[in-house]
N, C-alpha and C positions, 0 to 999 in steps of 0.2 A: 631722649624718647625710651619708653620702656622696652617696647618691641616693634619690629618692622612686619606689617602686613603686606604681602604681596598682593597685585591686582587678580581679581576673581576672573576665571574663564568660564564661559557658560557651559553647564553639564553637557556631555556628548553621550548620546545613544539612549542612556538610562537615567531619565530625570527623576525616576522615583527613587534612585539612588544615587544623590548628589555626589560628585567626586571632591577631594578635598586638597587643600594646598599647605603644605607645612609652613608653619610659622617660624622662622629661623631666630634664633637669639643673635642678636647684633653684636659686633665688636663693642668691647667696653669703653667707654670714654674715658680720657685721662683723669684719673682723681678717683674713680668708683671702688679700684681696689684698695686704696686707702682709706676711703670710707668705709668700706666692708671691714677691713681691719679695726675701724674704729668701733664699729657697730659690735662687732664680735669680741670687744675687749674682755667682758667678763667671762666669757668660755674660754677665750685663748689664755687669760690668766691661769687657769686650771692646768693647761697645756704646756706653759712656757718653760718651766724650770726643767721639765722632765725631757724635753725634746733637747734642751742642752746637754744633758747628761747623755742622751741615745746617740748624738752624732758620731758616726765611724764605729759604733760598736756592732759586733756580728752574733751576739747571743743574748737571749732573754734569760737570764739566770733567775733564781727563786725572787731576790730583793726588787729586780726589774720588773718581773711579772706582778708583783705586789704593788709596786709603785703605779705601773699602767693600767691595772684593775681600779685602785684607786682613783686615778685622773678620771678614767672613762665613768666611773659612777657618780664621781662628784659632777660630771658635766652631764648627768641626768640620760647616759646612753641606756643604761639598763641592764641587769644582770645578764638575760641570755643573749643580748646583742654583744656585751663587753667580752663575754666569753668567746662568742664566735669571731670578734677582732683578733683576740688574742691567739686564738689557734690558728686563724688564717695567716697571721703575720709569722708565727712559728713555722708553718709550712713552706713559707716563700724562703725563709731564711734555712732550712734544710735543703731544699732543692736550688739553690743558687749560691754558688762561692763568693760571688761578688755583691751578694746584698748586704746591707746593714739595717739594723733595727730601724732606724728613722726611715729610711729608703722603702723598707718592706711593710711597715705602718701606714705610710702615706699610699702605697698603692693598694692595699686593703681597704683604706677607708674610701679611695677613688673608686674601687671595683664596687664595694658595697651600694654606692649611689648611683649605681648604672641606670636605674628606672628614670632618673632626673634628667640623664644625657640625652633622652630621646627628645624630638621636637613635637610640641603639641600641634594640633590643626583645627582650622577654622573650615566651616563648609564653604563650597565655592557660591551655592546659592544663599541669597540673603533671606532672612536675618540670621546670624549666628546668634545662638542662644547659650548663655552662660549663666547657670543657677549657682547662687553662692549659699553655703550653709554654715552652721556653728553654733556654738554656745553663746549665750550672752557675755558680753565684755571681751569678746575675742578680736574685735575692731573689724568686724565684717562689713559695717556700712561705710566706714572711712576708706577700706580696701576698694570697695566698689567704686567710690568716688576716684579714688587715684588711678586705678585702672581706666575707668572711663575718660578721665582726663588725657591718658596717653593713647587710647584709640582716637580721640579728639584730634591730637597732635599729629596721629598718622593719616588724619584726612578723613576719618570715617564718621558716619553718622550714627549716634549713639542715643539710644533709650533706655532710662533707667525705670525700673519697676519697684515701687513701694511695697514688697510683699511683707514686710514686717510691720504688720497691724497690731501687734499686740504691746510692745515697748513704747512706754510713754517718750513722745519727742523722736520716735524712729523715723515717722513720715515727714516731721518738718527737717530731719537732719538729712535726708535724702534728697528733699526738695532745695535746700541750702546748696547742696552738691550740684543739684542740676543748674542752679543760676550761677554758681561758681564756673562751671566749666561749660556753660551755655549749651545745655542738654535737656530737651524734655523728660517731663518725669509723669508716668502714670500712677495714680494714687486715688485711694478711697478712704473713707472715714476710718477712725481708729476702731478696731474691733470688728473690720469687715472680714469677709473670707479672704485669706491669702491665695487661695486658688482662683477665686473671681478676678484679683486683682492681675495675676499673671495670665488669665485668660483674656481680659481687656488689652493687657500689654502686647500679646501676641497678635491681636488683631489689628492693633496701632501699628507695631513693627511692621506687620506685612502690608498694611493698606498705605502707610507713608513711606515704605520702600526704605526701612532703617537698616542700616550695615550689621549693627550689634545691639543685642537687646542683653542687658546685664541686670537678673532677677535677684533682689533680696529677700530673704526670708526671715521670720521670726527666729530668735536666739531660743534654744533649747537645751535642755540636759540630755546627754546621750541615754541617760536609763530611764527617760519618760516616754514610755512605749507609745501610748496615744498620739504624742506631739509628734513623734517619729513617723507615725502613720501618716500624719497630715502632709510631710514631705513628699510621700510616695505618692498622695492624692494631687497635689502640685505638679510632681513629675509627669503624672497621666494625664492632666488637664492641658499641658503644654504640649505633651505627644500628639493629642488629638488634633491640635492645630498644625503641627508639621512633626511628622513621622519620624524624621531623623534627630528631633529636638528632645531636651536639652541636648547639645553638643557637648557640653562640658558641664560638670557638677564639681565644684571647688569648694573645699573644707578649709575654712578659716580659723587656725590654731593659734591660740596664744602662747608664745614660748617660755612665758614664765610658771606656766602648769606643769611642765616637764612631764613624767611619765604619764600622767593620768591623760595627757592628749593622746597617748597611743590608744587608751580605751574610747576615747571620743572618735578617734578616726577608725576604728574597728567597727563600731556601732553605725556611724555614719555611711561608712563603705557597704556594709550589708542592708541598709535601709534604702538608700536611693542611690548606690553606685557609684560612689566618689570617684572621680578621674584624677583628681590632682590636689595637693595640699598647698596652703599659702601660711607661711610662718611669721607671725607678725610679733613685734616687740622683742625682736632679738638683741637689741641694744641695751634692754633693761633686764636681762638675764644670764646667768651662768649656765643655764640647762639647754644650751643649743645642740646638745647631744641627742636630743630627741630625735631630730633629722634622722639619724642612723637607724633608729629603731623603726621608725616609721616605713623606711625604705627596705631594711631587712626583714622585718616581720610582716609588713602589709603589701610590699611591692607597689607602693603608690610613689609618685613621682612627686618632688617638690617643685613647684612652679614659681614662685616668688617667694622672697624674704622681706619683711620690714626691718631696717635698721635705724630708723629715727623719725622724725616727725614731720620731716618736709616731705612735700609731693614725691620728689625724687628719691625719696630714701625706700621706696617700695622698689625693688630691682628684680629682675629674672634670677633665676636660681642658675648659678654655673658651678657645676661639678668642681672642675680643677681651682677654679677661684676660690670657692669656699674652703676647700681643704689646704690650699697654701697660705691663705689668710690664718687659718685656724692654727697651723702648726709652726707658723713663722714666730720666731722670739720676739716677745714684747719691746725689746729695745733693737729689733732688727729693722 
């Protein structure tokens, strides 16, 4: 199961401001860490040789700094974040006699991902509404299906909204996921107004007492101003139906795009108030370092990461697990 959802309580005293219940990240089942290591194989390969040489060393000399910078940039951490990581690691070495370069680096990376250590929340009053945004090809619709499947396994009633009315076969794809996970889908014809689809979905979710509504949207480039404004319209339509919704806006990023993903995240955050990031296709990329840039420069939490093609290969992002898997030697 991807996540655990606590039973909801009825709002007390202030029904117009529903209370929330944190969704805890469950203990990882046996084998998840090994799968995570395999999924990060390409990014890990950048770090492996360097980490072996850093074990037990107490100082970052010029050659070590150059090697560390090279590894960070190769992993697509980005120059600004890479410089920050090196500077913070050096600070830890100066202020602690016991610190070694490898331990200081591990601590720096873990601290950098602090936004992702927080629990995300679902509203107590149904339906919980999660809107998914992103560019074409990021794996958005598949991600929605996988998360919907996890909610179903948690015993929740899920409704899918086929808000991507632009891409050919997008409606058919999400309808196929609906059949696959036994979840109803609200859809209109191709070319319909995405906001109208979400309006209908909100009405259906409320009248049918659905627990979770997962809303798809058409993929768009972050620099397409008019299309970005359409997302704002979709969000406003949802909010008219339920003032507190959408409760989450998750940006689905393709890990293989590297630093371009940072620009995407910045644009979507400004346009629709992204609350979290899902990074897909990590298993096919050596550019997993984008995670650190998103966290450090945009203060956005990573909610899930995709490490393979199976339904169970979309896993909650666990900070310590990710850093441990990233830095463990390949032959470890």
